[in-house]
Every structure is written in C-alpha cells, then in structure tokens.
C-alpha positions in Angstrom: 6.9 46.1 19.2 4.9 42.9 18.2 4.6 43.9 14.5 8.8 44.4 14.3 9.5 40.8 16.0 7.7 39.5 13.3 9.0 41.4 10.6 12.7 40.3 12.3 11.8 36.6 12.3 10.5 37.0 8.9 13.4 38.1 7.8 16.0 35.9 10.2 13.6 32.9 8.4 14.2 34.2 4.9 18.3 34.3 5.8 18.1 31.1 7.4 16.5 29.8 4.0 18.6 31.4 1.6 22.0 31.8 3.3 22.5 28.0 2.9 24.1 27.1 -0.5 22.7 23.6 0.4 19.3 25.3 0.5 19.5 27.6 -2.2 20.3 25.0 -4.7 17.4 22.7 -3.2 15.2 25.8 -4.7 16.6 26.2 -7.9 16.2 22.7 -8.4 12.6 22.8 -7.5 11.9 25.8 -9.2 11.1 24.6 -12.8 8.7 22.0 -11.7 7.0 24.8 -9.6 6.7 26.8 -12.5 5.3 24.0 -14.9 3.0 23.0 -12.2 1.8 26.9 -11.9 1.3 27.0 -15.5 -0.5 23.6 -16.2 -2.9 23.6 -13.1 -2.9 27.1 -11.9 -3.4 29.2 -15.0 -6.4 27.2 -16.4 -8.4 28.2 -12.8 -7.8 31.6 -13.0 -8.5 31.7 -16.8 -11.7 29.9 -15.9 -12.9 32.4 -13.3 -12.0 35.3 -14.9 -14.3 34.0 -18.2 -17.1 33.6 -15.1 -17.1 36.7 -14.6 -17.5 37.8 -18.4 -20.0 37.6 -20.8 -19.6 36.7 -24.8 -19.1 32.9 -25.9 -16.3 30.5 -26.5 -14.5 32.3 -28.9 -15.2 36.2 -27.5 -15.0 37.2 -23.9 -17.7 39.6 -23.5 -17.9 42.8 -21.2 -17.4 42.2 -17.4 -20.1 41.3 -15.1 -19.5 40.3 -12.2 -21.1 37.6 -10.3 -24.2 37.7 -12.5 -23.4 34.4 -14.5 -23.3 33.0 -10.9 -27.2 34.4 -10.3 -28.3 33.0 -13.6 -26.7 29.6 -13.2 -28.2 29.1 -9.4 -31.8 29.9 -11.0 -31.3 27.7 -14.1 -33.5 24.5 -13.3 -31.0 22.0 -15.0 -27.9 23.0 -12.5 -30.6 23.0 -9.7 -31.5 19.2 -10.2 -27.7 18.4 -11.4 -27.0 19.9 -7.7 -29.9 17.7 -6.1 -28.6 14.4 -8.0 -24.7 15.1 -7.5 -25.0 15.4 -3.7 -27.3 12.3 -3.4 -25.1 10.4 -5.5 -22.2 11.1 -3.8 -23.4 10.8 -0.3 -25.3 7.6 -1.5 -22.2 5.9 -3.4 -19.8 6.9 -0.7 -21.0 5.9 2.4 -22.2 2.0 0.5 -18.3 1.9 -0.6 -17.3 2.7 2.7 -19.1 0.2 4.6 -19.2 -3.0 1.9 -15.5 -1.6 1.1 -14.9 -2.2 5.5 -16.2 -5.3 5.1 -14.2 -6.7 2.4 -11.1 -5.1 3.5 -11.2 -6.7 6.9 -12.3 -10.7 5.0 -9.1 -10.4 2.8 -6.9 -9.3 5.4 -7.4 -12.9 7.0 -4.9 -15.4 6.4 -6.5 -18.3 4.3 -6.0 -20.4 1.1 -6.6 -18.6 -2.1 -6.2 -15.1 -0.3 -4.1 -13.8 -3.2 -6.7 -15.3 -5.8 -9.5 -13.4 -3.8 -7.8 -10.4 -3.5 -7.1 -9.9 -7.9 -10.8 -11.0 -7.9 -12.0 -8.3 -6.1 -10.3 -5.9 -8.2 -11.7 -6.7 -11.4 -14.6 -4.8 -11.8 -12.6 -1.6 -10.6 -10.2 -2.6 -13.5 -13.0 -1.5 -16.2 -13.0 1.7 -17.9 -16.4 3.3 -16.2 -17.8 3.9 -20.1 -17.5 0.3 -20.5 -18.9 -0.7 -17.1 -21.6 1.9 -18.1 -22.6 0.7 -21.4 -22.5 -3.2 -19.8 -25.0 -2.2 -17.2 -27.1 -0.3 -19.1 -27.6 -3.3 -21.1 -29.0 -5.3 -18.2 -31.0 -2.7 -16.9 -33.0 -3.0 -20.6 -36.9 -3.5 -19.9 -37.0 -5.9 -22.6 -34.0 -8.4 -22.3 -31.8 -7.1 -19.3 -31.7 -9.7 -16.6 -31.7 -6.8 -13.9 -34.9 -5.0 -15.0 -36.4 -9.1 -15.4 -35.6 -10.0 -11.9 -37.0 -7.1 -10.3 -40.1 -7.0 -12.6 -40.5 -10.8 -11.8 -40.3 -9.8 -7.5 -42.5 -7.1 -7.8 -39.6 -4.5 -6.9 -40.8 -1.9 -9.5 -43.4 -1.3 -11.9 -42.0 1.0 -14.7 -39.2 0.6 -16.8 -35.9 1.3 -15.0 -34.3 3.6 -17.6 -37.5 5.7 -18.1 -37.3 6.7 -14.5 -35.3 9.0 -13.3 -35.9 7.9 -9.8 -34.8 4.3 -10.8 -31.7 5.7 -12.6 -30.3 7.2 -10.1 -30.4 4.4 -7.7 -29.5 2.5 -10.4 -26.4 5.0 -10.8 -25.4 4.6 -7.3 -25.0 1.0 -7.1 -23.2 0.6 -10.2 -20.8 2.8 -8.9 -20.6 1.4 -5.7 -20.0 -2.1 -8.0 -17.4 -0.5 -9.7 -15.4 1.3 -7.1 -15.7 -0.4 -3.8 -12.7 -2.1 -4.5 -10.4 0.7 -4.6 -12.0 1.6 -1.0 -11.3 -2.1 0.0 -7.6 -1.9 -1.5 -7.0 1.4 0.6 -8.9 0.1 3.6 -6.7 -2.8 3.1 -3.4 -1.0 3.1 -4.2 0.8 6.5 -4.9 -2.4 8.3 -1.9 -3.9 7.4 0.0 -1.3 9.3 -1.8 -2.2 12.7 0.6 -4.7 14.5 -0.5 -7.8 15.3 0.7 -7.5 18.7 -1.9 -5.0 19.9 -4.6 -7.9 19.1 -2.8 -10.0 20.6 -2.8 -8.1 23.9 -6.5 -7.5 23.6 -7.1 -11.3 23.4 -5.4 -11.7 26.6 -7.2 -9.2 28.4 -10.0 -10.9 27.8 -11.5 -8.5 24.7 -13.9 -10.1 22.0 -14.0 -9.6 18.2 -16.3 -6.4 18.6 -14.6 -4.9 21.2 -11.5 -5.5 19.2 -12.6 -3.9 16.1 -14.0 -0.7 18.0 -11.6 -0.3 20.4 -8.4 -0.9 18.5 -9.1 -1.4 14.6 -11.3 1.7 13.9 -9.1 4.7 15.9 -6.1 2.8 14.5 -7.7 3.1 10.6 -8.9 6.0 11.2 -6.3 8.1 9.1 -7.0 5.5 6.3 -10.3 5.8 6.4 -10.2 9.5 6.0 -8.0 9.4 3.1 -10.0 7.0 1.7 -13.5 8.7 2.0 -11.7 12.0 0.7 -10.3 10.4 -2.6 -14.0 9.2 -3.1 -15.8 12.0 -2.2 -13.8 14.0 -4.6 -14.3 11.6 -7.2 -17.8 11.1 -7.0 -18.7 14.7 -7.0 -17.3 15.4 -10.1 -19.0 12.2 -11.8 -19.7 12.7 -15.4 -19.4 9.5 -17.3 -21.6 7.3 -15.2 -24.1 9.4 -15.5 -23.5 10.6 -19.6 -23.0 6.7 -20.5 -25.5 4.6 -18.6 -28.9 7.2 -18.5 -28.9 8.2 -22.1 -28.2 12.0 -20.9 -31.4 11.7 -19.0 -29.6 12.6 -15.4 -27.9 15.9 -14.7 -25.0 16.1 -12.8 -23.0 19.2 -12.3 -20.3 17.7 -14.6 -22.8 17.2 -17.2 -24.2 20.4 -16.4 -20.8 22.6 -17.6 -20.0 20.1 -20.8 -23.5 21.1 -22.1 -23.1 24.5 -21.5 -19.8 24.9 -22.7 -19.4 22.6 -25.4 -22.8 21.7 -26.7 -25.0 25.4 -25.6 -22.2 27.9 -27.0 -25.2 30.4 -25.4 -24.7 28.8 -22.0 -20.8 29.4 -22.1 -20.4 32.1 -19.0 -22.6 30.0 -16.6 -20.6 26.8 -17.6 -17.8 28.5 -17.1 -19.4 29.6 -13.2 -20.2 25.9 -13.1 -17.0 25.1 -13.5 -15.7 27.3 -11.0 -18.0 26.0 -8.3 -17.0 22.5 -8.6 -13.5 23.5 -8.2 -14.1 26.2 -5.2 -16.9 23.6 -3.4 -14.5 20.2 -3.8 -11.3 22.7 -2.9 -13.7 23.3 0.5 -14.8 19.7 0.7 -10.6 18.8 0.8 -10.6 21.5 3.7 -13.2 20.3 5.7 -11.8 16.5 5.6 -8.3 17.5 6.2 -8.7 20.2 8.7 -11.7 19.2 10.4 -11.8 15.6 10.5 -8.1 15.5 10.4 -7.6 17.5 13.3 -10.0 15.4 15.5 -8.3 12.2 14.3 -5.0 13.4 15.5 -6.4 15.0 18.6 -8.0 11.9 19.6 -4.6 9.9 18.8 
C-alpha cells in the first residue's frame, strides 16, 4: 500500500509539473542550458572515471583493469607526499586566512575616515595573479638576495636556505597563500557583517553587553552562514593548489594537482595513475563540499 501511494504521489507531481503550459515552457527554456552543462561539466568527469579504470596512455586506451590504477596510485610515494602536503597546506592556509580575514573584516566594517581607500588597498594582494605573486615572493625568499631570507637569518629563525628546505618551503607557500587570499576571505565576511542590523548591537549595548559579548553572542551566530560559504570556497580552492607550488617551489613540493599534471602531461607511463588521481581529487572535493553543506549547514540552521 505504501509503495502504491508513493507511485501515485510521484505521478501526481509529474502531472502537476508538466500539466501546466507555463511550467512546460519553463522546462523547455531550461533544457538547452541543462544539456550544455551536462556536456561541458559531466562528460569530462565521466570520461575521466572511465579512463581511470583502464590501462593505456594518453592516445591509446588499454584494457579494463578495475581499481588497479587506484591501488598503484596510493602506493606511489609522490602521491602520498602530495596528499600530505595538500592537507597540511589546506588546513593551515584556510585557518590563517579565516582568523586574519575576520579581523580585517571587523576593522574595515567600522566607520572611519578613508575607509574606502583602506578597503581598496586591502584587496590589492588578491588582484595579483598567483604565478606573479609566486615569482615575486620566490625572489624575496632567495638565499643571497632575498630580503625575507636575510631578515630570517639575521634573527636566527632559520639556519638553511628556505628554497632548498621542503619544510620551510611548505611554510613559505602557506604564508604566501594567506597573504594573497586573505582579502578574498575578508571581502566575503565583510559582506556578511553588513547584513547584520545595527539595531541588534544597539539593543545589546543598552542591555550592558560589552564588545566581547556582542562578538560572541551576536556577530558570530549571525555570521555563521557567511563563514560557512567563505571557508567552503577557500577550502576547495586551496585543496586543488597547483600554480603556487609549481612556480614558487621550482617543482620541489608535490601537491595532488601537480601529481596529476606530472603523470598525465609529463610522464605518459603514469597516465592511468594520473587519471585516478584526478578522479580522487574530484570525489574528495565533492565529499568536502557535502560535509560543509549537509553537516555544518544543518548545524547552522538548527542553531538559528
């Protein structure tokens, strides 16, 4: 009986959706765009999954091997190092960007003289292309001529050249990424702050709430949806880091994206592993997005 009722409800929904001429016209207008998106976005994904289950090269598709490419990929030391570096880079850079970005957003959300000029100046690092930023900062990290390297050696913070130490290079990449993309985080959080009514803060002041209480009990709760979006965007962006690692480190650091490029483009012998790694990035990024939207998003809506 329950199954029959569900079928009837499904038929009723279809009749309601397609029985109206206006609704049918809306579906007809959306259909071409849907087909274009399907061809442009979904076909490459399906094709990559298909290729990841086969052997062969970039020009010849080999026999079906199932998940053998994935097993070989996980045993590859370069992939393992790229996965570790990518996770460390993503967590550290997004955390730094959120903390500093929130502070910047709170500062420029206040009214003061020259606020427009300060907001424009804050966005300057974000305007630089990543490759240009990487080259610029690499020069500053050079052992002989770099100002940052000179100051770090003078203060006794480091004892070896930054560009020849993979651990220091990873820290440098995290700091450079934070310098470049913190303005983006601040811009998103500032947009969220400006949607909070001033009357709420005024009522809290009348009730005797201090600045910290207003921040913890008004600003953060009302800003949680914006924080969710900002952190999600930056997490997915940092997770697929390629150009910063490739340009700034001189191919000394490995990320998941650089591993895919090296396998698919440079080393044709690792083409199946590269396809498997590309699918791995897509699936894990999709799961990250689901986690943010479903788990953290549900918590946000419940608390509201």
